[in-house]
C-alpha positions as CSV (number, residue, x, y, z in Angstrom):
1,X,57.2,21.3,61.1
2,X,59.1,18.2,62.1
3,X,62.6,17.7,60.6
4,X,62.4,15.8,57.3
5,X,64.9,13.2,56.2
6,X,66.8,15.8,54.1
7,X,67.5,17.9,57.2
8,X,68.2,15.0,59.5
9,X,70.7,13.3,57.1
10,X,72.3,16.7,56.4
11,X,72.8,17.4,60.1
12,X,74.2,13.9,60.7
13,X,76.8,14.7,58.0
14,X,78.7,17.1,60.3
15,X,79.5,14.2,62.6
16,X,81.3,12.3,59.9
17,X,85.0,12.4,59.4
18,X,87.5,10.7,57.1
19,X,89.5,7.9,58.7
20,X,93.2,9.1,59.1
21,X,96.1,7.5,57.3
22,X,96.6,4.0,58.7
23,X,100.2,4.7,59.7
24,X,99.1,7.5,62.0
25,X,96.6,5.2,63.7
26,X,99.1,2.4,64.1
27,X,101.8,4.8,65.6
28,X,99.3,6.3,68.0
29,X,97.9,3.0,69.2
30,X,101.5,1.7,69.7
31,X,102.5,4.7,71.7
32,X,99.2,4.6,73.7
33,X,99.7,0.9,74.5
34,X,103.1,1.4,75.9
35,X,101.8,4.2,78.1
36,X,98.9,2.1,79.3
37,X,101.2,-0.8,80.1
38,X,102.3,1.1,83.2
39,X,99.0,0.3,84.8
40,X,99.9,-3.4,85.0
41,X,102.4,-2.8,87.9
42,X,104.9,-5.5,86.9
43,X,107.8,-3.2,87.1
44,X,108.8,-0.4,84.7
45,X,110.3,-2.5,81.9
46,X,107.9,-5.3,82.4
47,X,105.0,-2.9,82.2
48,X,106.1,-1.5,78.9
49,X,106.5,-5.1,77.6
50,X,103.0,-6.0,78.9
51,X,101.5,-3.0,77.2
52,X,103.1,-4.0,73.9
53,X,102.2,-7.7,74.1
54,X,98.7,-7.4,75.6
55,X,97.5,-4.2,73.8
56,X,99.8,-3.0,71.0
57,X,100.7,-6.2,69.1
58,X,97.1,-7.6,69.1
59,X,95.8,-4.3,67.9
60,X,98.4,-4.0,65.1
61,X,97.7,-7.6,63.9
62,X,94.0,-7.1,63.9
63,X,94.4,-3.7,62.0
64,X,96.4,-5.4,59.2
65,X,94.2,-8.5,58.9
66,X,90.7,-7.0,59.3
67,X,90.7,-5.2,55.9
68,X,91.5,-8.2,53.6
69,X,89.5,-10.6,55.8
70,X,86.4,-8.4,55.7
71,X,86.7,-8.0,51.9
72,X,87.0,-11.8,51.6
73,X,83.8,-12.2,53.6
74,X,81.9,-9.8,51.3
75,X,82.2,-6.7,53.3
76,X,84.1,-3.4,52.7
77,X,86.8,-2.2,55.0
78,X,89.8,-0.1,54.1
79,X,93.1,-0.3,55.8
80,X,92.6,3.2,57.2
81,X,89.3,2.2,58.7
82,X,90.5,-1.0,60.1
83,X,93.5,0.8,61.7
84,X,91.2,3.4,63.2
85,X,88.9,0.6,64.5
86,X,92.0,-1.0,66.2
87,X,92.8,2.3,67.7
88,X,89.3,2.7,69.1
89,X,89.7,-0.8,70.6
90,X,93.0,0.2,72.1
91,X,91.5,3.2,73.8
92,X,88.7,1.1,75.3
93,X,91.2,-1.3,76.7
94,X,93.3,1.6,78.1
95,X,90.3,3.0,79.9
96,X,89.4,-0.3,81.5
97,X,93.0,-1.0,82.4
98,X,93.4,2.3,84.2
99,X,90.0,1.9,85.9
100,X,91.0,-1.7,87.0
101,X,94.4,-0.4,88.3
102,X,92.5,1.9,90.7
103,X,91.1,-1.2,92.3
104,X,94.2,-3.3,92.0
105,X,92.5,-5.4,89.3
106,X,94.3,-4.3,86.1
107,X,94.2,-7.8,84.5
108,X,90.5,-8.2,85.3
109,X,89.9,-4.8,83.7
110,X,91.8,-5.9,80.6
111,X,89.9,-9.1,80.3
112,X,86.5,-7.3,80.6
113,X,87.7,-4.7,78.0
114,X,88.5,-7.5,75.5
115,X,84.8,-8.5,75.6
116,X,83.7,-4.9,75.1
117,X,86.1,-4.5,72.2
118,X,84.7,-7.6,70.5
119,X,81.2,-6.0,70.8
120,X,82.2,-2.6,69.7
121,X,84.0,-3.9,66.7
122,X,81.1,-6.0,65.7
123,X,78.6,-3.1,65.9
124,X,80.9,-0.9,63.9
125,X,81.6,-3.5,61.3
126,X,77.8,-4.2,60.9
127,X,77.3,-0.5,60.4
128,X,80.2,0.3,57.9
129,X,81.0,-3.0,56.2
130,X,78.3,-5.6,56.0
131,X,75.0,-6.0,57.9
132,X,75.6,-9.8,58.2
133,X,76.2,-10.9,61.8
134,X,77.9,-14.3,61.0
135,X,80.2,-12.9,58.4
136,X,81.3,-10.0,60.6
137,X,81.8,-12.1,63.7
138,X,85.3,-13.3,62.7
139,X,86.8,-9.9,61.8
140,X,85.1,-8.4,64.9
141,X,86.8,-11.0,67.1
142,X,90.4,-10.5,65.9
143,X,91.6,-8.0,68.5
144,X,90.0,-9.9,71.3
145,X,91.3,-13.2,70.0
146,X,94.9,-12.1,69.7
147,X,94.6,-10.4,73.1
148,X,93.4,-13.6,74.6
149,X,96.4,-15.5,73.0
150,X,98.9,-13.1,74.5
151,X,97.0,-13.2,77.8
152,X,98.5,-16.7,78.2
153,X,101.9,-15.2,78.8
154,X,100.6,-13.5,82.0
155,X,98.1,-16.0,83.5
156,X,97.3,-19.6,83.3
157,X,94.2,-19.3,85.5
158,X,91.2,-21.1,84.0
159,X,88.9,-18.5,85.8
160,X,90.4,-15.7,83.7
161,X,89.6,-17.4,80.5
162,X,86.1,-18.3,81.7
163,X,85.6,-14.6,82.5
164,X,86.9,-13.7,79.0
165,X,84.5,-16.0,77.3
166,X,81.6,-14.9,79.6
167,X,82.4,-11.2,78.9
168,X,82.5,-11.8,75.2
169,X,79.1,-13.5,75.2
170,X,77.5,-10.8,77.4
171,X,78.8,-7.8,75.5
172,X,78.4,-9.3,72.0
173,X,74.8,-10.3,72.8
174,X,74.2,-6.7,74.1
175,X,75.7,-5.3,70.9
176,X,73.6,-7.6,68.8
177,X,70.4,-6.6,70.5
178,X,71.2,-2.9,70.0
179,X,72.0,-3.5,66.3
180,X,68.7,-5.3,65.8
181,X,66.8,-2.5,67.5
182,X,68.3,0.0,65.0
183,X,67.5,-2.4,62.1
184,X,64.0,-3.5,63.0
185,X,61.9,-0.3,62.4
186,X,63.5,0.4,59.0
187,X,63.2,-3.3,58.1
188,X,59.6,-3.4,58.9
189,X,58.7,-0.1,57.1
190,X,61.0,-0.3,54.1
191,X,62.4,-3.8,53.8
192,X,66.0,-2.6,54.4
193,X,67.8,-2.2,57.7
194,X,68.8,0.9,59.5
195,X,72.4,-0.2,59.6
196,X,72.2,-0.4,55.8
197,X,71.3,3.3,55.8
198,X,74.3,4.1,58.1
199,X,76.6,2.0,55.9
200,X,75.4,3.7,52.7
201,X,75.8,7.2,54.2
202,X,79.3,6.5,55.4
203,X,80.2,4.9,52.1
204,X,78.9,8.1,50.4
205,X,81.5,10.2,52.2
206,X,84.3,8.1,50.8
207,X,83.1,6.8,47.5
208,X,80.5,9.2,46.3
209,X,76.7,8.9,46.3
210,X,76.4,5.3,45.0
211,X,76.5,3.6,48.4
212,X,73.5,5.4,50.0
213,X,71.7,5.5,46.6
214,X,71.6,1.7,46.6
215,X,69.6,2.0,49.9
216,X,67.2,4.6,48.5
217,X,66.8,2.6,45.3
218,X,65.5,-0.3,47.2
219,X,62.7,1.8,48.8
220,X,61.9,4.0,45.8
221,X,58.8,4.0,43.5
222,X,58.4,4.8,39.9
223,X,56.5,8.0,38.8
224,X,55.8,10.1,35.7
225,X,56.1,13.9,36.0
226,X,56.0,16.8,33.5
227,X,59.1,18.7,32.5
228,X,58.4,22.0,30.8
229,X,60.8,24.1,28.7
230,X,60.5,27.8,27.6
231,X,63.0,28.4,24.9
232,X,64.1,31.8,23.5
233,X,65.7,31.7,20.0
234,X,67.9,34.3,18.4
235,X,68.0,33.3,14.8
236,X,69.1,29.7,14.8
237,X,70.7,29.8,18.2
238,X,69.4,29.2,21.7
239,X,69.7,32.5,23.6
240,X,68.1,31.2,26.8
241,X,66.1,28.2,28.0
242,X,64.0,27.9,31.1
243,X,63.6,24.3,32.2
244,X,61.1,23.5,34.9
245,X,61.3,19.9,36.1
246,X,58.6,18.9,38.5
247,X,61.1,16.9,40.6
248,X,62.7,17.8,43.9
249,X,66.5,18.4,43.7
250,X,67.4,16.5,46.9
251,X,68.5,14.7,49.0
252,X,71.7,16.6,49.6
253,X,75.1,17.2,48.1
254,X,75.3,15.0,45.0
255,X,73.0,12.3,46.5
256,X,69.9,11.6,44.3
257,X,68.8,14.7,42.5
258,X,70.9,17.1,44.6
259,X,72.8,18.1,41.5
260,X,69.8,18.2,39.1
261,X,70.1,21.9,38.2
262,X,73.8,21.5,37.3
263,X,73.3,18.4,35.2
264,X,70.4,20.0,33.4
265,X,72.5,23.1,32.6
266,X,75.4,21.1,31.4
267,X,73.3,19.1,28.9
268,X,71.4,21.9,27.2
269,X,72.4,24.7,24.9
270,X,72.4,28.5,25.6
271,X,72.0,30.1,29.0
272,X,69.9,27.6,30.9
273,X,67.7,28.6,33.8
274,X,66.5,25.7,36.1
275,X,64.1,27.2,38.6
276,X,62.3,25.0,41.2
277,X,59.2,23.2,40.0
278,X,56.4,22.2,42.2
279,X,57.5,19.1,44.0
280,X,58.2,18.2,47.6
281,X,60.7,15.7,49.0
282,X,58.6,12.8,48.1
283,X,59.8,13.6,44.6
284,X,63.5,13.4,45.5
285,X,65.3,11.3,42.9
286,X,66.7,8.2,44.6
287,X,69.8,8.1,42.4
288,X,71.9,10.4,40.1
289,X,71.2,7.7,37.5
290,X,67.6,9.0,37.3
291,X,68.6,12.5,36.1
292,X,69.2,11.5,32.5
293,X,65.5,10.5,32.2
294,X,64.6,14.1,33.2
295,X,67.1,15.6,30.8
296,X,65.8,13.3,28.0
297,X,62.3,14.7,28.6
298,X,63.5,18.2,28.4
299,X,65.3,17.6,25.1
300,X,62.1,16.0,23.7
301,X,60.2,19.0,24.8
302,X,62.7,21.3,23.1
303,X,62.3,19.4,19.8
304,X,58.5,20.0,20.0
305,X,58.6,23.7,20.7
306,X,56.7,25.9,18.2
307,X,58.2,29.4,18.2
308,X,56.5,32.8,17.9
309,X,57.9,36.3,18.2
310,X,55.0,37.7,20.2
311,X,54.1,37.8,23.9
312,X,52.5,40.0,26.5
313,X,53.4,42.3,29.3
314,X,53.7,40.5,32.6
315,X,50.9,40.6,35.1
316,X,51.1,40.2,38.8
317,X,48.1,39.0,40.8
318,X,47.7,38.4,44.5
319,X,45.4,36.0,46.4
320,X,45.9,35.9,50.1
321,X,49.6,35.3,50.8
322,X,50.1,34.0,47.2
323,X,51.6,36.3,44.5
324,X,51.8,35.0,40.9
325,X,53.7,36.8,38.2
326,X,52.5,35.6,34.9
327,X,53.6,36.3,31.3
328,X,52.4,34.8,28.0
329,X,54.6,33.7,25.2
330,X,52.7,32.8,22.1
331,X,49.7,30.8,23.4
332,X,51.5,29.5,26.5
333,X,52.0,31.0,30.0
334,X,54.8,31.2,32.4
335,X,53.6,31.5,36.0
336,X,55.9,32.2,39.0
337,X,54.5,31.8,42.5
338,X,55.8,33.3,45.7
339,X,54.4,33.3,49.2
340,X,56.6,36.1,50.4
341,X,56.6,37.5,53.1
342,X,55.1,34.3,54.6
343,X,57.8,31.7,55.1
344,X,57.1,28.5,53.2
345,X,58.9,25.4,52.0
346,X,58.0,23.5,48.8
347,X,54.7,23.4,46.9
348,X,53.4,19.8,46.6
349,X,53.3,18.2,43.2
350,X,49.5,17.8,43.1
351,X,49.0,21.5,43.9
352,X,51.2,22.6,41.0
353,X,49.7,20.1,38.6
354,X,46.2,21.4,39.4
355,X,47.3,25.0,39.0
356,X,48.8,24.2,35.5
357,X,45.6,22.3,34.6
358,X,43.5,25.3,35.5
359,X,45.6,27.5,33.3
360,X,45.1,25.2,30.4
361,X,41.4,25.0,31.0
362,X,41.4,28.8,30.6
363,X,42.9,28.3,27.1
364,X,46.7,28.3,27.5
365,X,48.3,25.8,25.1
366,X,51.0,25.0,27.7
367,X,51.4,26.3,31.2
368,X,54.1,25.9,33.8
369,X,54.2,26.9,37.4
370,X,57.6,27.9,39.0
371,X,57.9,27.7,42.8
372,X,60.1,30.9,43.3
373,X,61.2,29.3,46.6
374,X,62.4,32.7,47.9
375,X,61.2,33.2,51.5
376,X,61.7,30.8,54.4
377,X,62.9,30.0,57.9
378,X,63.7,26.8,59.7
379,X,60.9,24.2,59.5
380,X,58.6,26.4,57.4
381,X,55.4,24.7,56.2
382,X,54.9,22.9,53.0
383,X,51.9,23.9,50.8
384,X,49.8,20.7,50.7
385,X,46.7,19.9,48.7
386,X,43.6,21.2,50.6
387,X,45.4,24.0,52.4
388,X,44.3,27.7,52.0
389,X,47.6,28.4,50.2
390,X,47.0,25.6,47.7
391,X,43.6,27.0,46.7
392,X,45.1,30.5,46.5
393,X,47.7,29.3,44.1
394,X,45.2,27.4,41.9
395,X,42.8,30.4,41.8
396,X,45.6,32.9,41.2
397,X,47.0,30.8,38.3
398,X,43.5,30.6,36.8
399,X,42.8,34.3,37.1
400,X,46.2,35.5,35.8
401,X,46.0,33.1,32.8
402,X,42.6,34.5,31.9
403,X,44.0,38.1,32.0
404,X,47.1,37.1,30.0
405,X,45.0,35.5,27.3
406,X,43.0,38.7,26.9
407,X,46.1,41.0,26.9
408,X,47.5,42.5,23.7
409,X,50.3,40.7,22.0
410,X,53.5,42.5,20.9
411,X,57.1,41.6,19.9
412,X,59.4,40.1,22.5
413,X,62.9,41.3,23.3
414,X,65.2,39.4,25.7
415,X,68.5,40.1,27.4
416,X,70.5,37.9,29.8
417,X,73.4,38.1,32.2
418,X,75.3,35.6,34.2
419,X,77.7,35.7,37.1
420,X,79.8,33.0,38.8
421,X,79.2,32.5,42.5
422,X,80.6,35.2,44.7
423,X,81.4,32.8,47.5
424,X,82.0,29.1,48.1
425,X,78.9,26.8,48.4
426,X,79.0,26.8,52.2
427,X,77.9,30.5,52.0
428,X,74.6,29.4,50.3
429,X,75.2,29.9,46.6
430,X,76.0,26.9,44.4
431,X,78.2,26.5,41.4
432,X,75.7,27.8,38.9
433,X,75.9,31.3,40.5
434,X,73.3,33.9,39.5
435,X,71.5,34.4,36.2
436,X,69.2,37.2,35.1
437,X,66.8,37.4,32.2
438,X,65.0,40.6,31.3
439,X,61.9,40.3,29.0
440,X,60.7,43.5,27.3
441,X,57.2,43.7,25.7
442,X,55.6,47.1,24.7
443,X,58.2,48.9,26.8
444,X,57.6,47.0,30.0
445,X,60.6,45.3,31.4
446,X,60.3,42.2,33.5
447,X,63.3,40.7,35.3
448,X,63.6,37.0,36.2
449,X,66.6,36.5,38.6
450,X,67.6,33.0,39.4
451,X,70.1,32.2,42.2
452,X,71.6,28.7,42.5
453,X,70.7,28.1,46.1
454,X,68.2,26.6,48.5
455,X,65.5,29.2,49.4
456,X,66.2,32.6,50.9
457,X,66.0,34.3,54.3
458,X,63.0,36.4,55.1
459,X,62.9,39.9,53.5
460,X,65.8,39.4,51.0
461,X,63.5,38.8,48.0
462,X,61.6,42.1,48.5
463,X,64.8,44.0,49.0
464,X,66.2,42.7,45.7
465,X,63.1,43.4,43.7
466,X,62.9,46.9,45.1
467,X,66.5,47.7,43.9
468,X,66.0,46.5,40.3
469,X,65.6,49.0,37.4
470,X,62.6,47.3,35.8
471,X,58.8,47.4,35.9
472,X,58.3,43.9,37.3
473,X,60.6,41.3,38.7
474,X,60.7,38.0,40.6
475,X,63.6,36.4,42.3
476,X,63.8,32.6,42.2
477,X,66.1,29.9,43.5
478,X,67.0,26.5,42.1
479,X,66.5,24.7,45.4
480,X,69.8,23.0,44.8
481,X,70.8,20.7,47.7
482,X,74.4,20.9,46.6
483,X,74.9,23.6,49.2
484,X,73.2,21.6,52.0
485,X,75.8,19.2,53.1
486,X,75.7,19.9,56.9
487,X,72.2,21.3,57.3
488,X,70.0,24.2,56.0
489,X,71.9,26.9,54.2
490,X,69.5,29.6,53.0
491,X,70.7,32.4,50.6
492,X,71.4,35.5,52.7
493,X,72.1,33.6,55.9
494,X,75.9,33.8,55.5
495,X,76.5,36.5,52.9
496,X,76.2,40.3,52.9
497,X,72.8,41.3,51.6
498,X,74.0,44.6,50.1
499,X,76.6,42.8,48.1
500,X,74.1,40.3,46.6
501,X,71.5,43.1,45.9
502,X,74.2,45.2,44.1
503,X,75.3,42.2,42.1
504,X,71.8,41.4,40.8
505,X,71.1,45.1,40.1
506,X,74.3,45.3,38.0
507,X,73.4,42.0,36.2
508,X,69.9,43.4,35.4
509,X,71.4,46.5,33.9
510,X,73.7,44.2,31.8
511,X,70.7,42.2,30.7
512,X,68.9,45.4,29.7
513,X,71.8,46.3,27.5
514,X,71.7,42.8,26.0
515,X,68.0,43.2,24.9
516,X,67.3,42.0,21.4
517,X,64.4,40.5,19.4
518,X,63.8,36.8,20.0
519,X,61.3,34.1,19.3
520,X,59.9,32.1,22.2
521,X,58.0,28.9,22.6
522,X,57.0,26.4,25.3
523,X,56.4,22.6,25.4
524,X,55.9,19.9,28.0
525,X,57.0,16.3,28.0
526,X,56.7,13.7,30.7
527,X,59.7,12.1,32.3
528,X,58.6,8.5,32.7
529,X,59.5,5.7,35.1
530,X,61.6,7.9,37.2
531,X,62.5,6.4,40.6
532,X,61.7,8.8,43.5
533,X,61.2,8.4,47.2
534,X,57.5,8.1,46.7
535,X,54.3,9.2,48.3
536,X,54.8,9.9,52.0
537,X,57.9,7.8,52.1
538,X,60.1,10.8,53.0
539,X,57.9,11.6,56.0
540,X,57.8,8.0,57.0
541,X,61.6,7.7,56.7
542,X,62.1,10.9,58.6
543,X,59.8,9.8,61.4
544,X,61.5,6.4,61.7
545,X,64.9,7.9,61.8
546,X,63.8,10.5,64.4
547,X,62.3,7.7,66.5
548,X,65.5,5.6,66.4
549,X,67.7,8.5,67.3
550,X,65.5,9.8,70.1
551,X,65.1,6.4,71.7
552,X,68.4,4.9,70.7
553,X,70.5,6.9,73.2
554,X,68.5,5.9,76.2
555,X,68.4,2.3,75.1
556,X,72.2,2.2,74.4
557,X,72.9,3.5,77.9
558,X,70.5,1.0,79.5
559,X,72.1,-1.9,77.5
560,X,75.6,-0.8,78.4
561,X,74.8,-0.4,82.2
562,X,73.0,-3.8,82.2
563,X,75.8,-5.6,80.4
564,X,78.5,-4.1,82.6
565,X,76.6,-4.9,85.8
566,X,76.1,-8.5,84.6
567,X,79.7,-8.9,83.5
568,X,81.0,-7.5,86.9
569,X,78.6,-9.9,88.7
570,X,79.9,-12.9,86.7
571,X,83.5,-11.9,87.1
572,X,83.2,-11.4,90.8
573,X,81.4,-14.7,91.3
574,X,83.9,-16.7,89.2
575,X,86.9,-15.1,91.1
576,X,85.3,-16.1,94.4
577,X,84.9,-19.7,93.2
């Protein structure tokens, strides 16, 4: 399976870093400029002075002016970033000065570097500040402009200034062509540029998710999707609530719906379980601002729940690779689907919707299908409509519901247990930790273990179930993307399996001790007008990003080589004249 945009963006995250304090950048570029000055060969003291005047002072001035000037022109540039940008320009100049010194052409190397610095600054400003060429042209030119002014102290040759102007034109044009190449495919497909995506992603690292969410909001589409709640009441108090939103908790970190399970938990009473519904990345929320719509639907559903104190034993049914554990509460059914041991990704929304519809056709008042999301490996397949797995899920949901509706009712007892995460999120378990609910009907105990994480490594789910002191069990994950900043991070990949198994076994024992009579009820409401990525938009975005990245490197090298060759030719020709 090709990398989708969640994985691609998450992997790109590891290349990002926070700009250092501006004072460090200024001090380093000042020291670097003094050292590079030695390449000018004017004499020891004069070399240091040349490095300061030609490299250091222009860089410092541009660093201090770029930030306010960029903001005045409608962009966004912090002093830390502008200082780092000046430092990058200083390093570029240093490289060309040293290279020029090897050919006794330090000043020519410096002049060529000024043109390259102009182009580099423009490309970076278009990516991180504002994707408007004419507005960014002025702040991009500052280091080159001041370098050209101080150049007058060392040469009065018209040829040198002709070369400077020629170099600027060549390299800025090359930079512009590359920027438009990055922008064009995204602009054509989504109406927003590729540089806007880069800018939003970088802004996210500094200011939270709002920057990149603005980009996703522009390309999103509105959908309605069911949100189902299964509530357990002890007297007048909520003992536990299962909330199954049929939205995908991505993109990553806190972007979009990445924090959906946490926000659902914080806004509902009792011990809240938010397992993964049936939704693929097309149902990623474009913004954290969409989450309240899902929470509102869950609260409406809770208000409509009709409680009963009866239910059935759980029944497990298998069709092909699909295993569904079903249990009836009142006249409604809870269905939990797993493909283990076959590695899989998400279940498409349409597949889950059809399975729930089949359950209701069989006579269930309400039905919800949980994607246990508990067995995977890198680039596992999604269960799409029309696949063998999709028909297995639909058939299994229908058959298990029919059996449940014919099964004897009895009083329900429920016990719960909760543990905070054993490790930091980078180990694969999110802030919600682990929760276990044990349902007892007619002496049969069924455990539902929910881990706040994004899927599980192969085999771990079976090992956990085997260790639990109950008759039936299923292990589920929330599919939170809060643990994914930096790439895939499956439960069990970075933690000791025995420790996790023992923890869940202890929690199950605690839940059994907590067993008490409860009433249960289920209801469904639709979350309406929720902005998500949209049908096939995730795959389209991933494909576009993959194409840009795969071809961009070669194109960048070609443009750089062509621009350098043209600049060297022009410089040499002008010097001969």
